[in-house]
C-alpha positions as CSV (number, residue, x, y, z in Angstrom):
1,X,92.2,33.1,-52.8
2,X,96.0,33.5,-54.0
3,X,96.8,37.5,-54.3
4,X,96.9,39.1,-57.9
5,X,100.3,40.6,-57.1
6,X,102.4,37.0,-56.6
7,X,105.6,36.7,-58.5
8,X,105.7,33.2,-59.7
9,X,109.1,33.3,-61.3
10,X,111.1,35.3,-58.9
11,X,109.3,32.9,-56.0
12,X,111.2,29.7,-58.2
13,X,114.1,31.1,-58.3
14,X,115.1,32.3,-55.4
15,X,114.2,28.4,-54.7
16,X,116.6,27.2,-57.3
17,X,119.3,29.5,-56.1
18,X,118.2,29.8,-52.5
19,X,116.7,26.8,-51.3
20,X,114.3,28.8,-49.9
21,X,111.9,32.0,-50.5
22,X,109.1,34.4,-49.2
23,X,106.1,35.2,-51.2
24,X,104.5,38.6,-50.0
25,X,100.8,39.7,-50.2
26,X,100.4,35.7,-50.9
27,X,96.5,35.9,-50.0
28,X,94.3,38.1,-51.2
29,X,93.3,40.9,-48.9
30,X,89.8,39.9,-47.7
31,X,90.6,36.6,-47.3
32,X,94.0,36.9,-45.5
33,X,91.6,38.8,-42.9
34,X,89.0,36.4,-42.7
35,X,91.3,33.7,-41.5
36,X,93.6,36.1,-39.2
37,X,90.4,36.6,-37.3
38,X,89.6,32.7,-37.4
39,X,93.1,32.3,-35.4
40,X,93.0,34.7,-33.5
41,X,89.1,34.2,-32.2
42,X,87.5,30.8,-33.3
43,X,90.0,28.1,-33.2
44,X,89.9,25.7,-30.7
45,X,93.7,25.2,-29.9
46,X,95.5,22.5,-28.1
47,X,99.4,22.5,-26.8
48,X,101.4,21.1,-29.0
49,X,105.1,20.1,-26.6
50,X,108.0,17.6,-26.8
51,X,109.4,16.7,-23.8
52,X,111.8,14.6,-21.6
53,X,108.5,12.0,-22.7
54,X,108.4,12.7,-26.3
55,X,105.8,14.5,-28.6
56,X,102.4,15.2,-27.3
57,X,99.5,17.5,-27.1
58,X,97.7,18.8,-24.9
59,X,93.8,18.6,-25.8
60,X,91.7,21.9,-25.5
61,X,90.1,21.5,-22.7
62,X,92.7,20.7,-20.3
63,X,94.7,23.1,-22.1
64,X,92.5,26.1,-21.9
65,X,92.0,24.9,-17.9
66,X,96.0,25.7,-17.0
67,X,96.2,29.0,-15.0
68,X,99.4,30.7,-16.0
69,X,101.1,29.2,-12.8
70,X,101.0,25.5,-14.5
71,X,101.3,27.0,-17.9
72,X,105.1,28.6,-16.7
73,X,105.8,25.3,-15.2
74,X,104.9,22.9,-18.3
75,X,107.1,25.4,-20.6
76,X,110.0,25.5,-18.1
77,X,110.1,21.9,-18.1
78,X,109.6,21.6,-21.7
79,X,112.6,23.7,-22.4
80,X,115.0,22.6,-19.5
81,X,116.9,20.3,-22.0
82,X,120.2,20.4,-23.6
83,X,121.0,19.0,-27.2
84,X,118.0,17.7,-27.9
85,X,114.8,18.5,-29.9
86,X,112.1,20.4,-28.4
87,X,109.1,22.7,-28.9
88,X,106.2,24.5,-27.0
89,X,103.3,26.1,-29.5
90,X,99.9,25.7,-29.9
91,X,98.4,23.8,-32.9
92,X,95.2,23.3,-34.6
93,X,96.0,19.8,-36.6
94,X,93.5,21.0,-39.9
95,X,93.9,17.1,-41.7
96,X,93.5,15.3,-38.5
97,X,90.3,18.1,-37.3
98,X,88.9,17.2,-41.3
99,X,89.1,13.5,-41.6
100,X,87.0,13.5,-37.2
101,X,84.5,16.0,-39.0
102,X,85.4,18.1,-35.2
103,X,84.5,21.8,-36.0
104,X,82.8,21.4,-39.1
105,X,81.8,25.9,-39.5
106,X,85.4,26.5,-39.4
107,X,86.9,28.5,-41.6
108,X,90.5,26.4,-42.0
109,X,88.4,23.8,-43.0
110,X,87.4,25.0,-46.3
111,X,91.6,25.9,-46.9
112,X,92.2,22.8,-46.8
113,X,89.9,21.8,-49.1
114,X,91.1,24.5,-51.3
115,X,94.9,23.5,-50.9
116,X,94.0,19.9,-51.8
117,X,92.2,21.5,-54.9
118,X,93.6,20.8,-58.4
119,X,93.8,24.3,-58.9
120,X,95.4,24.8,-56.2
121,X,97.8,21.9,-56.4
122,X,98.8,23.3,-60.2
123,X,99.6,26.8,-58.7
124,X,101.8,25.2,-56.7
125,X,104.0,23.3,-58.6
126,X,103.8,26.6,-61.2
127,X,105.2,28.1,-58.1
128,X,107.8,25.4,-56.7
129,X,108.4,24.1,-60.4
130,X,108.2,20.8,-58.9
131,X,105.6,18.3,-60.7
132,X,106.2,16.2,-58.6
133,X,103.3,17.6,-56.2
134,X,100.7,15.7,-55.5
135,X,99.1,16.6,-51.6
136,X,99.5,19.4,-49.1
137,X,98.9,19.0,-45.5
138,X,98.4,21.9,-43.0
139,X,98.6,22.9,-39.6
140,X,97.1,26.1,-37.7
141,X,99.6,27.1,-35.5
142,X,100.2,30.0,-32.5
143,X,103.4,31.1,-30.6
144,X,103.1,33.2,-27.5
145,X,105.5,34.3,-25.2
146,X,107.8,31.0,-24.0
147,X,107.2,29.1,-27.0
148,X,109.8,27.4,-29.5
149,X,110.4,25.5,-32.1
150,X,114.0,24.0,-31.9
151,X,116.4,23.2,-34.7
152,X,115.9,20.4,-37.0
153,X,115.4,19.8,-40.7
154,X,111.4,18.1,-41.6
155,X,113.7,15.6,-42.9
156,X,110.2,12.3,-43.3
157,X,111.0,9.2,-45.1
158,X,107.0,8.6,-45.5
159,X,104.9,11.6,-45.6
160,X,107.0,12.7,-49.0
161,X,107.8,16.1,-47.6
162,X,108.5,18.2,-50.8
163,X,108.7,21.4,-49.5
164,X,108.0,23.1,-46.2
165,X,105.4,26.2,-46.1
166,X,104.5,29.1,-43.1
167,X,101.7,31.4,-44.4
168,X,102.2,34.1,-41.7
169,X,99.1,36.0,-41.0
170,X,99.7,38.1,-37.7
171,X,100.9,42.2,-38.4
172,X,103.7,43.9,-37.8
173,X,105.1,41.7,-36.6
174,X,108.8,42.4,-34.6
175,X,111.7,41.0,-34.9
176,X,113.3,41.3,-31.2
177,X,110.1,39.6,-30.3
178,X,111.8,36.3,-31.2
179,X,109.1,33.8,-33.3
180,X,111.5,34.4,-36.1
181,X,112.4,31.2,-38.6
182,X,116.0,30.9,-38.6
183,X,118.1,28.7,-40.9
184,X,120.7,26.8,-39.8
185,X,123.2,24.8,-41.6
186,X,125.5,21.7,-40.2
187,X,128.0,24.0,-38.2
188,X,125.4,25.4,-36.3
189,X,126.0,29.2,-38.1
190,X,122.6,31.1,-38.8
191,X,122.8,31.5,-42.4
192,X,119.3,34.0,-43.2
193,X,116.4,34.6,-41.4
194,X,113.0,35.1,-42.4
195,X,110.7,37.7,-40.3
196,X,106.7,36.4,-40.3
197,X,105.7,39.3,-42.1
198,X,101.8,39.8,-42.7
199,X,100.1,37.6,-45.0
200,X,103.6,36.8,-46.7
201,X,105.0,32.8,-47.5
202,X,107.7,31.6,-46.4
203,X,108.3,28.1,-48.4
204,X,111.7,26.2,-48.6
205,X,113.0,23.0,-49.7
206,X,113.5,19.5,-47.5
207,X,115.2,18.8,-45.5
208,X,116.7,22.3,-44.8
209,X,117.8,22.9,-41.1
210,X,116.2,25.3,-39.7
211,X,114.5,26.5,-36.2
212,X,111.5,29.0,-34.5
213,X,113.7,31.6,-32.3
214,X,111.7,31.8,-28.6
215,X,109.0,34.7,-28.3
216,X,109.9,36.8,-25.7
217,X,107.9,38.0,-23.5
218,X,107.0,41.5,-24.1
219,X,106.1,40.3,-27.3
220,X,102.8,42.3,-28.3
221,X,101.0,40.1,-30.5
222,X,100.6,36.1,-31.1
223,X,102.5,35.2,-33.8
224,X,99.8,33.4,-35.9
225,X,100.2,31.0,-39.2
226,X,99.0,27.9,-41.2
227,X,101.8,26.2,-42.0
228,X,102.6,22.2,-43.6
229,X,104.4,20.4,-46.6
230,X,103.9,19.7,-50.1
231,X,103.3,16.4,-50.3
232,X,104.7,13.8,-53.1
């Protein structure tokens, strides 16, 4: 599953020096192609939002039934806040769906099985240089025009989050389409930006301040990824 060109030593060096890294050609090409097809055509997406009432999920049937005007009003209401943590993006919670036996033929379930296999866990411990990693959490995400994820740090004491990852599966993403993973310091300054490059793993230590910038209305594709955390 893992590509032959992954530079483990470089990833470990970047994590040690900067607390973040990007790993190109992460999956074998046929695997990346198959997952891109799954995300584009097979996933029953829900809409994850956090608005003035808190975080909630609009389930697939209700979300699919929304017309363009309803969707625009919802996104506008979610974004209508200053200084508050808000988000809106399409989501498929892989762990929950797997545990509940939903969509059993979906390729994402095989990914979750691989991610928590002894072989893969040994690999990510080598990739990060961190022997504490014991589990991998995952969800599929799709950001479309108007979607975003505001500043947060991923800090969470209950799950044991050690590293956040984003496995990007959209080709030829352009910087002015938005959807950029931006790292933000304690004074609100952007210190680094990761473009969501095809078949590239973005990886960073938790806690780290970051955000996903608003996807522009002229974006020609959807920003698709598998994302989650390496857990202790």
